[in-house]
PDB file of N, CA, C and O in Angstrom:
ATOM      1  N   UNK A   1       6.168  28.820 -28.497  1.00  0.00           N
ATOM      2  CA  UNK A   1       5.274  27.719 -28.005  1.00  0.00           C
ATOM      3  C   UNK A   1       3.855  28.246 -28.004  1.00  0.00           C
ATOM      4  O   UNK A   1       3.607  29.418 -27.722  1.00  0.00           O
ATOM      5  N   UNK A   2       2.933  27.361 -28.325  1.00  0.00           N
ATOM      6  CA  UNK A   2       1.544  27.786 -28.403  1.00  0.00           C
ATOM      7  C   UNK A   2       0.943  27.996 -27.015  1.00  0.00           C
ATOM      8  O   UNK A   2       1.223  27.239 -26.086  1.00  0.00           O
ATOM      9  N   UNK A   3       0.161  28.976 -26.893  1.00  0.00           N
ATOM     10  CA  UNK A   3      -0.529  29.372 -25.720  1.00  0.00           C
ATOM     11  C   UNK A   3      -1.984  29.321 -25.769  1.00  0.00           C
ATOM     12  O   UNK A   3      -2.490  29.926 -26.714  1.00  0.00           O
ATOM     13  N   UNK A   4      -2.787  28.714 -24.933  1.00  0.00           N
ATOM     14  CA  UNK A   4      -4.164  28.653 -24.933  1.00  0.00           C
ATOM     15  C   UNK A   4      -4.809  30.075 -25.201  1.00  0.00           C
ATOM     16  O   UNK A   4      -4.426  31.091 -24.620  1.00  0.00           O
ATOM     17  N   UNK A   5      -5.823  30.047 -26.136  1.00  0.00           N
ATOM     18  CA  UNK A   5      -6.510  31.357 -26.317  1.00  0.00           C
ATOM     19  C   UNK A   5      -7.246  31.711 -25.069  1.00  0.00           C
ATOM     20  O   UNK A   5      -7.218  32.847 -24.595  1.00  0.00           O
ATOM     21  N   UNK A   6      -7.898  30.723 -24.551  1.00  0.00           N
ATOM     22  CA  UNK A   6      -8.778  31.114 -23.237  1.00  0.00           C
ATOM     23  C   UNK A   6      -8.459  30.237 -22.091  1.00  0.00           C
ATOM     24  O   UNK A   6      -7.925  29.140 -22.257  1.00  0.00           O
ATOM     25  N   UNK A   7      -8.758  30.673 -21.012  1.00  0.00           N
ATOM     26  CA  UNK A   7      -8.305  29.907 -19.708  1.00  0.00           C
ATOM     27  C   UNK A   7      -9.464  28.554 -19.653  1.00  0.00           C
ATOM     28  O   UNK A   7     -10.640  28.616 -20.009  1.00  0.00           O
ATOM     29  N   UNK A   8      -8.841  27.509 -19.174  1.00  0.00           N
ATOM     30  CA  UNK A   8      -9.720  26.339 -19.052  1.00  0.00           C
ATOM     31  C   UNK A   8     -10.607  26.631 -17.711  1.00  0.00           C
ATOM     32  O   UNK A   8     -10.175  27.315 -16.784  1.00  0.00           O
ATOM     33  N   UNK A   9     -11.660  26.139 -17.722  1.00  0.00           N
ATOM     34  CA  UNK A   9     -12.663  26.393 -16.349  1.00  0.00           C
ATOM     35  C   UNK A   9     -12.156  25.465 -15.356  1.00  0.00           C
ATOM     36  O   UNK A   9     -11.418  24.526 -15.653  1.00  0.00           O
ATOM     37  N   UNK A  10     -12.564  25.734 -14.129  1.00  0.00           N
ATOM     38  CA  UNK A  10     -12.227  24.982 -12.888  1.00  0.00           C
ATOM     39  C   UNK A  10     -12.876  23.523 -13.140  1.00  0.00           C
ATOM     40  O   UNK A  10     -12.192  22.551 -12.817  1.00  0.00           O
ATOM     41  N   UNK A  11     -13.930  23.350 -13.599  1.00  0.00           N
ATOM     42  CA  UNK A  11     -14.667  22.136 -13.881  1.00  0.00           C
ATOM     43  C   UNK A  11     -13.548  21.189 -14.905  1.00  0.00           C
ATOM     44  O   UNK A  11     -13.209  20.061 -14.547  1.00  0.00           O
ATOM     45  N   UNK A  12     -13.101  21.737 -16.052  1.00  0.00           N
ATOM     46  CA  UNK A  12     -12.150  21.069 -16.783  1.00  0.00           C
ATOM     47  C   UNK A  12     -10.902  20.764 -15.972  1.00  0.00           C
ATOM     48  O   UNK A  12     -10.363  19.665 -16.102  1.00  0.00           O
ATOM     49  N   UNK A  13     -10.489  21.540 -15.269  1.00  0.00           N
ATOM     50  CA  UNK A  13      -9.207  21.294 -14.395  1.00  0.00           C
ATOM     51  C   UNK A  13      -9.526  20.227 -13.451  1.00  0.00           C
ATOM     52  O   UNK A  13      -8.746  19.277 -13.390  1.00  0.00           O
ATOM     53  N   UNK A  14     -10.577  20.249 -12.696  1.00  0.00           N
ATOM     54  CA  UNK A  14     -10.804  19.243 -11.726  1.00  0.00           C
ATOM     55  C   UNK A  14     -11.307  17.820 -12.320  1.00  0.00           C
ATOM     56  O   UNK A  14     -11.357  16.815 -11.612  1.00  0.00           O
ATOM     57  N   UNK A  15     -11.655  17.832 -13.617  1.00  0.00           N
ATOM     58  CA  UNK A  15     -11.938  16.487 -14.259  1.00  0.00           C
ATOM     59  C   UNK A  15     -10.567  15.733 -14.562  1.00  0.00           C
ATOM     60  O   UNK A  15     -10.447  14.508 -14.583  1.00  0.00           O
ATOM     61  N   UNK A  16      -9.557  16.654 -14.793  1.00  0.00           N
ATOM     62  CA  UNK A  16      -8.206  15.943 -14.921  1.00  0.00           C
ATOM     63  C   UNK A  16      -7.701  15.423 -13.666  1.00  0.00           C
ATOM     64  O   UNK A  16      -7.022  14.397 -13.704  1.00  0.00           O
ATOM     65  N   UNK A  17      -7.938  15.984 -12.570  1.00  0.00           N
ATOM     66  CA  UNK A  17      -7.376  15.708 -11.263  1.00  0.00           C
ATOM     67  C   UNK A  17      -8.231  14.409 -10.611  1.00  0.00           C
ATOM     68  O   UNK A  17      -7.652  13.774  -9.730  1.00  0.00           O
ATOM     69  N   UNK A  18      -9.320  14.071 -10.931  1.00  0.00           N
ATOM     70  CA  UNK A  18      -9.938  13.051 -10.397  1.00  0.00           C
ATOM     71  C   UNK A  18      -9.378  11.622 -10.384  1.00  0.00           C
ATOM     72  O   UNK A  18      -9.760  10.746  -9.609  1.00  0.00           O
ATOM     73  N   UNK A  19      -8.506  11.491 -11.250  1.00  0.00           N
ATOM     74  CA  UNK A  19      -7.647  10.291 -11.293  1.00  0.00           C
ATOM     75  C   UNK A  19      -6.389  10.328 -10.637  1.00  0.00           C
ATOM     76  O   UNK A  19      -5.657   9.343 -10.728  1.00  0.00           O
ATOM     77  N   UNK A  20      -6.032  11.333  -9.984  1.00  0.00           N
ATOM     78  CA  UNK A  20      -4.779  11.552  -9.328  1.00  0.00           C
ATOM     79  C   UNK A  20      -5.146  11.507  -7.670  1.00  0.00           C
ATOM     80  O   UNK A  20      -5.188  12.494  -6.935  1.00  0.00           O
ATOM     81  N   UNK A  21      -5.369  10.269  -7.326  1.00  0.00           N
ATOM     82  CA  UNK A  21      -5.904  10.000  -5.837  1.00  0.00           C
ATOM     83  C   UNK A  21      -5.036   8.950  -5.425  1.00  0.00           C
ATOM     84  O   UNK A  21      -4.530   8.213  -6.272  1.00  0.00           O
ATOM     85  N   UNK A  22      -4.802   8.801  -4.151  1.00  0.00           N
ATOM     86  CA  UNK A  22      -4.059   7.671  -3.522  1.00  0.00           C
ATOM     87  C   UNK A  22      -5.159   6.505  -3.404  1.00  0.00           C
ATOM     88  O   UNK A  22      -6.317   6.743  -3.061  1.00  0.00           O
ATOM     89  N   UNK A  23      -4.706   5.280  -3.707  1.00  0.00           N
ATOM     90  CA  UNK A  23      -5.463   4.099  -3.716  1.00  0.00           C
ATOM     91  C   UNK A  23      -4.999   3.347  -2.532  1.00  0.00           C
ATOM     92  O   UNK A  23      -3.845   3.348  -2.103  1.00  0.00           O
ATOM     93  N   UNK A  24      -6.114   2.638  -1.994  1.00  0.00           N
ATOM     94  CA  UNK A  24      -5.803   1.777  -0.661  1.00  0.00           C
ATOM     95  C   UNK A  24      -5.212   0.415  -1.293  1.00  0.00           C
ATOM     96  O   UNK A  24      -5.762  -0.179  -2.220  1.00  0.00           O
ATOM     97  N   UNK A  25      -4.095   0.026  -0.707  1.00  0.00           N
ATOM     98  CA  UNK A  25      -3.366  -1.161  -1.167  1.00  0.00           C
ATOM     99  C   UNK A  25      -4.300  -2.284  -0.846  1.00  0.00           C
ATOM    100  O   UNK A  25      -4.993  -2.252   0.171  1.00  0.00           O
ATOM    101  N   UNK A  26      -4.332  -3.286  -1.706  1.00  0.00           N
ATOM    102  CA  UNK A  26      -5.119  -4.612  -1.490  1.00  0.00           C
ATOM    103  C   UNK A  26      -4.293  -5.431  -0.490  1.00  0.00           C
ATOM    104  O   UNK A  26      -3.127  -5.798  -0.634  1.00  0.00           O
ATOM    105  N   UNK A  27      -5.087  -5.642   0.520  1.00  0.00           N
ATOM    106  CA  UNK A  27      -4.656  -6.463   1.661  1.00  0.00           C
ATOM    107  C   UNK A  27      -5.505  -7.786   1.877  1.00  0.00           C
ATOM    108  O   UNK A  27      -6.729  -7.691   1.785  1.00  0.00           O
ATOM    109  N   UNK A  28      -4.951  -8.962   2.148  1.00  0.00           N
ATOM    110  CA  UNK A  28      -5.556 -10.155   2.475  1.00  0.00           C
ATOM    111  C   UNK A  28      -5.229 -10.674   3.723  1.00  0.00           C
ATOM    112  O   UNK A  28      -4.243 -10.210   4.294  1.00  0.00           O
ATOM    113  N   UNK A  29      -5.942 -11.635   4.294  1.00  0.00           N
ATOM    114  CA  UNK A  29      -5.491 -12.250   5.493  1.00  0.00           C
ATOM    115  C   UNK A  29      -4.570 -13.442   5.264  1.00  0.00           C
ATOM    116  O   UNK A  29      -4.831 -14.302   4.423  1.00  0.00           O
ATOM    117  N   UNK A  30      -3.392 -13.469   6.103  1.00  0.00           N
ATOM    118  CA  UNK A  30      -2.485 -14.493   6.029  1.00  0.00           C
ATOM    119  C   UNK A  30      -3.142 -15.800   6.452  1.00  0.00           C
ATOM    120  O   UNK A  30      -3.961 -15.818   7.371  1.00  0.00           O
ATOM    121  N   UNK A  31      -2.758 -16.976   5.734  1.00  0.00           N
ATOM    122  CA  UNK A  31      -3.418 -18.180   6.065  1.00  0.00           C
ATOM    123  C   UNK A  31      -2.719 -18.686   7.459  1.00  0.00           C
ATOM    124  O   UNK A  31      -3.310 -19.545   8.114  1.00  0.00           O
ATOM    125  N   UNK A  32      -1.740 -18.277   7.818  1.00  0.00           N
ATOM    126  CA  UNK A  32      -0.989 -18.728   8.933  1.00  0.00           C
ATOM    127  C   UNK A  32      -1.274 -17.899  10.122  1.00  0.00           C
ATOM    128  O   UNK A  32      -1.815 -18.460  11.075  1.00  0.00           O
ATOM    129  N   UNK A  33      -1.006 -16.733  10.195  1.00  0.00           N
ATOM    130  CA  UNK A  33      -1.332 -15.881  11.404  1.00  0.00           C
ATOM    131  C   UNK A  33      -2.571 -15.030  11.390  1.00  0.00           C
ATOM    132  O   UNK A  33      -2.870 -14.376  12.389  1.00  0.00           O
ATOM    133  N   UNK A  34      -3.302 -15.011  10.303  1.00  0.00           N
ATOM    134  CA  UNK A  34      -4.577 -14.387  10.132  1.00  0.00           C
ATOM    135  C   UNK A  34      -4.443 -12.709  10.272  1.00  0.00           C
ATOM    136  O   UNK A  34      -5.421 -12.024  10.569  1.00  0.00           O
ATOM    137  N   UNK A  35      -3.193 -12.174  10.035  1.00  0.00           N
ATOM    138  CA  UNK A  35      -3.021 -10.826   9.965  1.00  0.00           C
ATOM    139  C   UNK A  35      -3.059 -10.251   8.608  1.00  0.00           C
ATOM    140  O   UNK A  35      -2.828 -11.025   7.679  1.00  0.00           O
ATOM    141  N   UNK A  36      -3.312  -9.023   8.348  1.00  0.00           N
ATOM    142  CA  UNK A  36      -3.449  -8.427   6.969  1.00  0.00           C
ATOM    143  C   UNK A  36      -2.038  -8.365   6.435  1.00  0.00           C
ATOM    144  O   UNK A  36      -1.109  -8.009   7.161  1.00  0.00           O
ATOM    145  N   UNK A  37      -1.865  -8.721   5.128  1.00  0.00           N
ATOM    146  CA  UNK A  37      -0.670  -8.696   4.389  1.00  0.00           C
ATOM    147  C   UNK A  37      -0.896  -8.198   2.948  1.00  0.00           C
ATOM    148  O   UNK A  37      -2.003  -8.304   2.419  1.00  0.00           O
ATOM    149  N   UNK A  38       0.103  -7.684   2.352  1.00  0.00           N
ATOM    150  CA  UNK A  38      -0.074  -7.284   0.842  1.00  0.00           C
ATOM    151  C   UNK A  38      -0.340  -8.619   0.059  1.00  0.00           C
ATOM    152  O   UNK A  38       0.080  -9.697   0.478  1.00  0.00           O
ATOM    153  N   UNK A  39      -0.971  -8.506  -0.957  1.00  0.00           N
ATOM    154  CA  UNK A  39      -1.316  -9.554  -2.016  1.00  0.00           C
ATOM    155  C   UNK A  39      -0.070 -10.004  -2.511  1.00  0.00           C
ATOM    156  O   UNK A  39       0.794  -9.150  -2.708  1.00  0.00           O
ATOM    157  N   UNK A  40       0.207 -11.330  -2.777  1.00  0.00           N
ATOM    158  CA  UNK A  40       1.259 -12.026  -3.459  1.00  0.00           C
ATOM    159  C   UNK A  40       2.677 -11.588  -2.805  1.00  0.00           C
ATOM    160  O   UNK A  40       3.688 -11.480  -3.499  1.00  0.00           O
ATOM    161  N   UNK A  41       2.662 -11.358  -1.477  1.00  0.00           N
ATOM    162  CA  UNK A  41       3.894 -11.011  -0.730  1.00  0.00           C
ATOM    163  C   UNK A  41       4.060 -12.049   0.391  1.00  0.00           C
ATOM    164  O   UNK A  41       3.105 -12.716   0.790  1.00  0.00           O
ATOM    165  N   UNK A  42       5.346 -12.168   0.904  1.00  0.00           N
ATOM    166  CA  UNK A  42       5.502 -12.832   2.111  1.00  0.00           C
ATOM    167  C   UNK A  42       4.913 -12.104   3.349  1.00  0.00           C
ATOM    168  O   UNK A  42       5.092 -10.895   3.502  1.00  0.00           O
ATOM    169  N   UNK A  43       4.266 -12.795   4.156  1.00  0.00           N
ATOM    170  CA  UNK A  43       3.710 -12.019   5.483  1.00  0.00           C
ATOM    171  C   UNK A  43       4.855 -11.656   6.213  1.00  0.00           C
ATOM    172  O   UNK A  43       5.740 -12.468   6.481  1.00  0.00           O
ATOM    173  N   UNK A  44       4.885 -10.291   6.600  1.00  0.00           N
ATOM    174  CA  UNK A  44       5.940  -9.671   7.265  1.00  0.00           C
ATOM    175  C   UNK A  44       5.880  -9.992   8.729  1.00  0.00           C
ATOM    176  O   UNK A  44       6.807  -9.652   9.464  1.00  0.00           O
ATOM    177  N   UNK A  45       4.872 -10.609   9.169  1.00  0.00           N
ATOM    178  CA  UNK A  45       4.722 -10.851  10.656  1.00  0.00           C
ATOM    179  C   UNK A  45       5.128 -12.277  10.986  1.00  0.00           C
ATOM    180  O   UNK A  45       5.815 -12.458  11.991  1.00  0.00           O
ATOM    181  N   UNK A  46       4.753 -13.337  10.205  1.00  0.00           N
ATOM    182  CA  UNK A  46       5.218 -14.746  10.417  1.00  0.00           C
ATOM    183  C   UNK A  46       6.054 -15.270   9.448  1.00  0.00           C
ATOM    184  O   UNK A  46       6.598 -16.323   9.782  1.00  0.00           O
ATOM    185  N   UNK A  47       6.377 -14.750   8.097  1.00  0.00           N
ATOM    186  CA  UNK A  47       7.292 -15.244   7.282  1.00  0.00           C
ATOM    187  C   UNK A  47       6.803 -16.421   6.267  1.00  0.00           C
ATOM    188  O   UNK A  47       7.583 -17.123   5.624  1.00  0.00           O
ATOM    189  N   UNK A  48       5.455 -16.516   6.232  1.00  0.00           N
ATOM    190  CA  UNK A  48       4.941 -17.742   5.503  1.00  0.00           C
ATOM    191  C   UNK A  48       4.325 -17.116   4.271  1.00  0.00           C
ATOM    192  O   UNK A  48       3.815 -15.998   4.332  1.00  0.00           O
ATOM    193  N   UNK A  49       4.370 -17.894   3.043  1.00  0.00           N
ATOM    194  CA  UNK A  49       3.611 -17.603   1.934  1.00  0.00           C
ATOM    195  C   UNK A  49       3.143 -18.860   1.333  1.00  0.00           C
ATOM    196  O   UNK A  49       3.918 -19.790   1.109  1.00  0.00           O
ATOM    197  N   UNK A  50       1.682 -18.911   1.026  1.00  0.00           N
ATOM    198  CA  UNK A  50       1.118 -19.871   0.585  1.00  0.00           C
ATOM    199  C   UNK A  50       1.185 -21.234   1.350  1.00  0.00           C
ATOM    200  O   UNK A  50       1.114 -22.337   0.809  1.00  0.00           O
ATOM    201  N   UNK A  51       1.343 -20.976   2.791  1.00  0.00           N
ATOM    202  CA  UNK A  51       1.332 -22.059   3.624  1.00  0.00           C
ATOM    203  C   UNK A  51       2.718 -22.762   3.947  1.00  0.00           C
ATOM    204  O   UNK A  51       2.846 -23.747   4.675  1.00  0.00           O
ATOM    205  N   UNK A  52       3.790 -22.054   3.246  1.00  0.00           N
ATOM    206  CA  UNK A  52       5.183 -22.556   3.460  1.00  0.00           C
ATOM    207  C   UNK A  52       6.093 -21.518   4.079  1.00  0.00           C
ATOM    208  O   UNK A  52       6.067 -20.375   3.622  1.00  0.00           O
ATOM    209  N   UNK A  53       6.863 -21.811   5.043  1.00  0.00           N
ATOM    210  CA  UNK A  53       7.705 -21.057   5.708  1.00  0.00           C
ATOM    211  C   UNK A  53       8.841 -20.620   4.783  1.00  0.00           C
ATOM    212  O   UNK A  53       9.593 -21.445   4.265  1.00  0.00           O
ATOM    213  N   UNK A  54       8.949 -19.273   4.585  1.00  0.00           N
ATOM    214  CA  UNK A  54       9.953 -18.904   3.688  1.00  0.00           C
ATOM    215  C   UNK A  54      10.968 -18.138   4.232  1.00  0.00           C
ATOM    216  O   UNK A  54      12.063 -18.244   3.681  1.00  0.00           O
ATOM    217  N   UNK A  55      10.860 -17.289   5.310  1.00  0.00           N
ATOM    218  CA  UNK A  55      11.783 -16.623   5.935  1.00  0.00           C
ATOM    219  C   UNK A  55      11.611 -16.695   7.420  1.00  0.00           C
ATOM    220  O   UNK A  55      10.494 -16.886   7.900  1.00  0.00           O
ATOM    221  N   UNK A  56      12.785 -16.536   8.239  1.00  0.00           N
ATOM    222  CA  UNK A  56      12.647 -16.376   9.639  1.00  0.00           C
ATOM    223  C   UNK A  56      12.323 -14.877   9.889  1.00  0.00           C
ATOM    224  O   UNK A  56      12.965 -14.030   9.268  1.00  0.00           O
ATOM    225  N   UNK A  57      11.324 -14.495  10.799  1.00  0.00           N
ATOM    226  CA  UNK A  57      11.029 -13.147  11.060  1.00  0.00           C
ATOM    227  C   UNK A  57      11.689 -12.796  12.360  1.00  0.00           C
ATOM    228  O   UNK A  57      11.414 -13.497  13.333  1.00  0.00           O
ATOM    229  N   UNK A  58      12.576 -11.736  12.505  1.00  0.00           N
ATOM    230  CA  UNK A  58      13.119 -11.327  13.833  1.00  0.00           C
ATOM    231  C   UNK A  58      12.081 -10.450  14.524  1.00  0.00           C
ATOM    232  O   UNK A  58      11.505  -9.531  13.941  1.00  0.00           O
ATOM    233  N   UNK A  59      11.866 -10.792  15.842  1.00  0.00           N
ATOM    234  CA  UNK A  59      10.919 -10.123  16.591  1.00  0.00           C
ATOM    235  C   UNK A  59      11.715  -8.719  17.171  1.00  0.00           C
ATOM    236  O   UNK A  59      12.883  -8.782  17.557  1.00  0.00           O
ATOM    237  N   UNK A  60      11.063  -7.665  17.179  1.00  0.00           N
ATOM    238  CA  UNK A  60      11.704  -6.437  17.796  1.00  0.00           C
ATOM    239  C   UNK A  60      11.578  -6.490  19.323  1.00  0.00           C
ATOM    240  O   UNK A  60      10.581  -6.900  19.917  1.00  0.00           O
ATOM    241  N   UNK A  61      12.643  -6.054  19.863  1.00  0.00           N
ATOM    242  CA  UNK A  61      12.677  -6.009  21.313  1.00  0.00           C
ATOM    243  C   UNK A  61      12.091  -4.681  21.798  1.00  0.00           C
ATOM    244  O   UNK A  61      12.400  -3.653  21.196  1.00  0.00           O
ATOM    245  N   UNK A  62      11.278  -4.638  22.833  1.00  0.00           N
ATOM    246  CA  UNK A  62      10.891  -3.288  23.300  1.00  0.00           C
ATOM    247  C   UNK A  62      11.844  -2.749  24.291  1.00  0.00           C
ATOM    248  O   UNK A  62      12.158  -3.399  25.288  1.00  0.00           O
ATOM    249  N   UNK A  63      12.342  -1.493  24.019  1.00  0.00           N
ATOM    250  CA  UNK A  63      13.325  -0.934  24.887  1.00  0.00           C
ATOM    251  C   UNK A  63      12.549  -0.260  26.108  1.00  0.00           C
ATOM    252  O   UNK A  63      11.475   0.324  25.962  1.00  0.00           O
ATOM    253  N   UNK A  64      13.139  -0.389  27.198  1.00  0.00           N
ATOM    254  CA  UNK A  64      12.623   0.359  28.291  1.00  0.00           C
ATOM    255  C   UNK A  64      13.138   1.711  28.304  1.00  0.00           C
ATOM    256  O   UNK A  64      14.298   1.917  27.948  1.00  0.00           O
ATOM    257  N   UNK A  65      12.369   2.668  28.690  1.00  0.00           N
ATOM    258  CA  UNK A  65      12.875   4.111  28.793  1.00  0.00           C
ATOM    259  C   UNK A  65      13.002   4.304  30.278  1.00  0.00           C
ATOM    260  O   UNK A  65      12.134   3.975  31.087  1.00  0.00           O
ATOM    261  N   UNK A  66      14.217   4.895  30.589  1.00  0.00           N
ATOM    262  CA  UNK A  66      14.564   5.142  31.941  1.00  0.00           C
ATOM    263  C   UNK A  66      14.546   6.648  32.239  1.00  0.00           C
ATOM    264  O   UNK A  66      14.822   7.057  33.366  1.00  0.00           O
TER     265      UNK A  66
END
């Protein structure tokens, strides 16, 4: 297998890594409940999509610690 003749500089190494970063997901406000939700997805809080009820969302019960 070929081996590089000289070592790549830190600058060249870091130039490659500039694109390997975590991106923030695109979030928009839900038309029904005004909470943030992912784009083109059913709202996980109310179950609406484009103003229509799609699913019934179960609410989590808070457990009391004793």
